[in-house]
N, C-alpha and C positions, 0 to 999 in steps of 0.2 A: 504493499499500499504505500503509494507516494503521498508526502506531506503537501498540504495545500498552504498558499500564503493567505494569511488571515488579516483582513482589513476591518479594524474596530472602529465603529461610529457610534455616536450617541444621538439617536433621534429623538424627537419629542412630538406628542400629538397635539394637533391644532385643536383647541377647544371649540365644541359646537353650542356651549350654552351661551344663551343670549337672552335679553330681556325683549319681550314683545310688547311694544308701547301702546297707548290707547289710540294713536292716529293710525297705526297699521291694522288694528282690529277690525275696522269696517271694509278693509280691503277685500275683494272677492276671493283672493287665494287662502285667506284664513276664515271664511265664512262657510258654514255648511249650506246645503240645499234648502234648509229650514230657516235660514237667517240667523241660526246661532253662531257665536264665535268658537272656533275650534280651539284656539290657543289663549292662555291667560297667563300674563306674568312671565316667570322665568321658565323657558324650555330648552331642551336639547335640540337643535336644529338637525336636519337630515345631514349625514356625512357624505362625503364625495368618496371617491374611489382609492384614497391614499391611506396608508397605515400610518404615516407620520411625516415628519419633515426633517430633512438634513441641511446642514448649511453648505454653503457653496463650496468650501474647502473640502468638506467631506465627500460631496459629490464628485468633486475634481479628483480626489484621491482615488475613488472607486473607479472613475473613468479610466485613469492612468493605469492601474493595477490591472484592469480589464483587458486594455489594449496590449499591455506588456505580456500578460499570460497567453493571450492569443496568438502574439508573434512567437513566443518561447514554447508553446505546447504544455504549458503549466495550468494547474486549476488553482481558483481562489475560493474564498468564502468571505462573505461578509457578516460581521457579527454585530449586531445592534446591542450595545450594553443597556438599552433602556429596557430591553425585552428578556434579560437574563435574570436569574435568581438573585437574591439579595446578597447571597454569600459570594457569588461571582462578581457582583458590582464592588462588593468591598475589597477583593482581592485586586480587582483593576485599580481601585483608588489607591490602596496601600503601595501598590507598584510604581504608583506616580505616572501612570500612563493617561495621556489626554488623547480625545479623539480629533482627528483621525490619527490612529497609529497602525502601522503595518508590521506584521511580525511572521518570521520564518525560522524555524529551528533555534528559538531562543533569542535571536537578535531581532531588533525593532527599529523601526524609523517613525518618528513623530512628525506629523504635519503632512503636506502634500509632496509625494516622493517625484523625483524624475526617474526616467528610465535607467539612467546610468546608477542611481541610488539603489534601484531593484536589482540590477545586475550584480552590484557589490553585496547586497543583502543575501542573495542566493548563492553567491560564489562563483559567478560565470566570469 
């Protein structure tokens, strides 16, 4: 089994909690067929198709690693530390790692890597 390059990111979920004010209450989108208001007060709005949000640096790191792995015939795995167990989050924090971090066989690069950085990381 060949090891994968791991890209650690820290996503966060965009809140869909919002206050529905009295001005929007009469809008046809929030009124039932019988003229009753569907929403009142604080509500969770419908979510989009996203699981979360990543910063531009984290997205760029994923793109660079993805391109590098495609060119090199390697595999990579994206680990969102927001979705791991509490213990795993604490281990990540105690190691002093910050997202994005790329690791391979115990070596790591913090921040957005270049392809040369990745070559040095894997030892090519």
